[in-house]
C-alpha positions in Angstrom: -70.9 -42.8 31.4 -73.3 -45.5 31.1 -77.2 -45.0 30.2 -79.5 -44.7 33.0 -76.9 -43.9 35.6 -78.2 -41.4 38.0 -76.1 -39.2 40.4 -78.0 -37.9 43.2 -77.3 -34.9 45.7 -79.4 -33.2 48.3 -81.1 -30.0 47.1 -79.5 -26.9 48.6 -82.8 -25.0 48.4 -86.3 -25.0 46.9 -85.3 -22.5 44.3 -84.4 -24.0 40.7 -80.8 -25.3 40.9 -78.3 -23.2 39.7 -75.1 -23.9 37.4 -72.9 -24.4 40.3 -75.2 -27.0 41.7 -75.2 -29.2 38.6 -71.5 -28.6 38.0 -70.6 -29.7 41.4 -72.7 -33.0 41.1 -71.4 -33.5 37.5 -67.8 -33.3 38.7 -68.4 -35.7 41.4 -70.0 -37.9 39.0 -67.2 -37.9 36.5 -64.5 -38.3 39.3 -66.4 -41.5 40.6 -66.8 -42.8 37.1 -63.4 -42.5 35.9 -61.1 -41.9 38.9 -58.1 -40.0 39.4 -56.7 -40.8 35.8 -59.2 -38.2 34.5 -58.4 -34.4 35.0 -61.5 -32.2 35.3 -61.2 -28.7 34.2 -63.5 -25.7 34.8 -64.3 -23.0 32.3 -61.9 -24.4 29.5 -61.4 -21.7 26.9 -62.0 -22.7 23.2 -61.1 -20.7 20.3 -59.1 -18.2 22.2 -61.7 -17.8 24.9 -64.5 -17.4 22.2 -66.6 -19.8 24.2 -65.7 -21.7 27.6 -66.5 -25.3 28.4 -68.3 -25.5 31.7 -66.6 -28.8 32.5 -64.1 -30.7 30.6 -62.8 -34.1 31.3 -59.4 -35.1 29.9 -58.0 -38.6 29.7 -57.7 -40.5 26.5 -60.0 -38.1 25.0 -61.2 -34.6 25.7 -64.9 -34.4 26.5 -66.7 -31.1 27.1 -69.8 -30.6 29.1 -72.2 -27.7 28.4 -74.6 -27.1 31.4 -78.0 -25.4 31.1 -79.3 -25.4 34.6 -83.1 -24.9 35.2 -82.4 -21.2 35.8 -80.4 -20.9 32.3 -81.7 -19.9 28.8 -80.7 -21.3 25.3 -79.6 -17.8 24.2 -75.8 -18.6 23.6 -76.5 -22.2 22.9 -75.8 -22.0 18.8 -72.8 -20.4 19.3 -71.5 -22.9 22.0 -72.8 -25.9 20.1 -70.8 -24.6 17.0 -67.5 -24.0 19.0 -67.6 -27.1 21.0 -68.1 -29.1 17.8 -64.9 -27.8 16.5 -62.7 -28.9 19.4 -63.9 -31.6 21.7 -63.6 -35.4 21.1 -67.1 -35.9 22.6 -69.5 -33.2 23.8 -72.3 -33.4 26.1 -75.2 -31.1 26.7 -76.5 -31.4 30.4 -79.9 -29.8 31.0 -83.4 -30.2 32.2 -85.8 -32.3 29.8 -87.4 -29.4 28.2 -84.2 -27.7 27.5 -82.6 -31.0 25.9 -85.7 -31.1 23.7 -85.6 -27.6 22.5 -82.0 -27.5 22.1 -82.0 -30.1 19.3 -78.3 -31.0 20.0 -76.4 -32.7 17.1 -76.8 -36.5 16.9 -73.3 -37.2 18.1 -73.8 -35.1 21.4 -74.5 -37.0 24.5 -77.5 -35.8 26.6 -77.7 -35.8 30.3 -80.9 -34.8 32.0 -81.0 -33.0 35.2 -83.6 -34.4 37.5 -85.1 -32.4 40.3 -87.4 -33.7 43.1 -88.3 -31.6 46.3 -85.3 -32.8 48.1 -82.6 -34.1 45.4 -80.8 -33.0 42.5 -80.0 -35.8 40.1 -78.3 -36.4 36.6 -79.4 -39.2 34.3 -77.7 -40.0 31.0 -80.2 -40.1 28.2 -77.8 -40.5 25.2 -74.3 -41.6 24.9 -71.8 -39.2 23.1 -70.3 -40.2 19.8 -67.2 -39.3 18.5 -66.8 -35.8 16.9 -67.3 -36.3 13.2 -65.7 -32.9 12.0 -63.1 -31.7 14.3 -61.2 -28.5 13.3 -57.4 -29.0 13.5 -56.7 -25.2 14.0 -59.3 -24.7 16.6 -57.8 -27.7 18.5 -54.2 -26.4 18.4 -55.6 -23.2 19.8 -56.1 -24.8 23.0 -52.5 -24.8 23.4 -50.6 -21.9 25.3 -47.9 -20.6 23.3 -44.9 -22.5 25.2 -47.1 -25.6 25.0 -47.2 -25.4 21.3 -43.6 -24.8 20.9 -42.8 -27.6 23.1 -45.1 -29.7 20.9 -43.1 -28.6 17.8 -39.7 -29.3 19.6 -40.8 -32.9 20.0 -41.2 -33.4 16.2 -38.2 -31.4 15.4 -40.4 -28.6 13.6 -39.7 -25.7 16.1 -36.9 -23.8 14.0 -37.7 -20.3 13.1 -41.2 -20.4 14.8 -40.0 -19.5 18.4 -40.5 -15.9 17.9 -43.3 -15.9 15.7 -46.8 -14.9 16.8 -49.2 -17.6 18.4 -51.2 -17.9 15.1 -48.3 -18.8 13.3 -47.2 -21.3 15.9 -50.6 -22.9 15.7 -50.5 -22.9 12.0 -47.1 -24.7 12.1 -48.7 -27.4 14.4 -51.6 -28.2 12.2 -49.0 -28.3 9.2 -46.6 -30.8 11.1 -49.0 -32.9 13.2 -51.8 -35.3 12.2 -54.9 -34.8 14.2 -54.3 -37.6 16.4 -50.9 -36.4 17.3 -52.4 -33.0 17.8 -55.3 -34.1 20.1 -52.7 -36.0 22.1 -50.3 -33.0 22.4 -53.3 -31.0 23.5 -54.4 -33.8 26.2 -50.9 -34.1 27.7 -50.8 -30.3 28.0 -54.4 -30.0 29.7 -53.4 -32.7 32.2 -50.8 -30.7 33.8 -52.3 -27.2 33.3 -53.7 -27.1 36.7 -50.3 -27.6 38.3 -49.0 -24.8 36.0 -51.6 -22.4 36.9 -51.1 -23.1 40.7 -47.5 -22.5 40.1 -48.1 -19.3 38.1 -50.4 -18.0 40.9 -47.6 -18.5 43.6 -45.1 -16.5 41.6 -47.5 -13.4 41.6 
């Protein structure tokens, strides 16, 4: 994203825009900016579902977007900010100007302002996101499903004796065996095919 880019869409009503309105516009913006090489995910669970990323973009990095629509409060923001900051490569807060000011997001977080007129809803990049300065390897490993984590260990020849262990031990082995860049790469590769896997699992039910 570049500063001062504005994405616009017609307002669906005269009521304050809801999360779904902003989410739809943001996803359209991400696809338009980055193309089909970027996989966009809704409600990606972090730290075993402790917090969910409203919209995640996966390409050469994992970017997380927390949406605070004009109808939302900041009640959950401190926890969301803390957990996002453990996991994603770049984090963004998407909110109206007053909410952006009140949230006091960390300096490395990107800021996108929600702009509303009588007839249009828009997004404007206020501040670019920087790289996460303190990612937590274990929290990143927890993004992987158990079979995905074992596959990552297979690729480095460290899956022996871990296949029947609890997920926590599998994730710990990953942290021991992979550098943080290798771990991030394994997570991105898994997330890029996650929508297809979810669709396949749904067909089998």
